C-alpha positions in Angstrom: 0.0 0.0 0.0 1.4 3.4 -1.0 1.4 5.7 1.9 0.1 8.9 0.5 0.1 12.2 2.4 -3.6 12.0 3.2 -3.4 8.3 4.3 -0.5 9.2 6.6 -2.5 12.0 8.1 -5.5 9.7 8.7 -3.3 7.1 10.4 -1.9 9.8 12.7 -5.5 11.1 13.3 -6.7 7.7 14.4 -3.7 7.3 16.7 -4.5 10.7 18.3 -8.2 10.0 18.7 -7.5 6.9 20.7 -6.2 9.2 23.5 -8.0 12.5 23.1 -11.7 12.6 23.9 -14.1 15.3 24.9 -16.9 15.6 27.4 -19.4 18.3 28.1 -17.2 19.8 30.8 -13.9 19.5 28.8 -14.8 19.3 25.1 -12.3 18.3 22.4 -11.2 21.2 20.2 -10.7 19.8 16.7 -8.9 21.8 14.1 -9.4 21.3 10.3 -7.2 23.0 7.8 -8.0 23.4 4.2 -5.9 25.1 1.6 -7.8 28.4 2.0 -9.7 28.3 5.3 -9.3 27.0 8.8 -12.0 25.7 11.1 -12.2 24.8 14.8 -15.0 23.2 16.7 -15.6 22.1 20.3 -17.0 18.5 20.4 -18.7 16.5 23.1 -17.7 12.9 22.3 -20.1 11.5 24.9 -23.2 12.7 23.1 -21.5 12.9 19.7 -22.4 16.6 19.1 -20.6 19.8 18.2 -21.0 22.3 21.0 -19.8 25.4 19.0 -17.6 26.2 16.1 -15.6 29.0 14.5 -13.9 29.4 11.2 -12.1 31.9 9.0 -15.2 32.2 6.8 -17.0 34.1 9.5 -17.4 37.9 9.1 -15.6 38.6 12.3 -12.4 36.9 11.0 -12.6 37.5 7.2 -13.2 41.3 7.8 -9.7 41.5 9.3 -7.9 40.4 6.2 -4.3 39.2 6.7 -2.2 36.1 6.1 -3.7 32.7 6.7 -1.7 32.4 9.9 -3.0 35.7 11.2 -6.6 34.6 10.4 -5.9 31.3 12.3 -5.0 33.3 15.4 -8.3 35.2 15.1 -10.2 31.9 14.8 -8.5 30.7 18.0 -9.5 33.9 19.8 -13.0 33.7 18.4 -13.6 30.1 19.6 -12.2 31.0 23.0 -14.5 33.9 23.2 -17.5 31.8 22.3 -16.4 29.1 24.7 -16.2 31.5 27.7 -19.7 32.7 26.9 -20.9 29.1 27.0 -19.1 28.5 30.3 -16.3 26.4 29.0 -12.8 27.1 30.5 -10.7 24.1 29.4 -10.5 21.9 26.4 -8.6 18.9 25.0 -6.7 20.0 21.8 -7.0 17.7 18.8 -4.6 18.6 16.0 -6.5 16.2 13.7 -3.4 14.5 12.3 -1.7 17.8 11.3 1.7 18.8 12.6 1.6 21.2 15.6 3.1 23.9 13.4 2.0 26.9 11.4 -1.7 27.5 11.3 -2.6 24.7 13.6 -0.3 26.1 16.2 -1.6 29.6 15.6 -5.2 28.5 16.4 -4.0 26.9 19.6 -2.0 30.0 20.6 -5.0 32.3 19.8 -7.3 30.1 21.9 -4.8 30.3 24.8 -4.7 34.1 24.4 -8.5 34.1 24.5 -8.5 32.4 27.9 -8.9 28.6 27.1 -6.8 26.1 29.1 -5.4 23.0 27.3 
């Protein structure tokens, strides 16, 4: 079997998901990175539902145009702001098979700046 880039990421993702889970009190913060946009969502794995989400397509983020990394920081701050309004203080970070580098790291740092604890 040829180990393509996407297959490799999926294998890493499965390995991470064995360990990282989310509850209603401490949800899992999952990050998805496409070529143009970045998305983050807080997930309760016990009930299998998304609690809240933020992305670079929202007006609050896309209005402040900048590089993709700068937008990722804004997405992190936005999800942290939404989480504190919902009464969530700490999350489990799920990098979703991506390296903790670049835009994924920027989302995490933005969320930490916004007040979330990992």
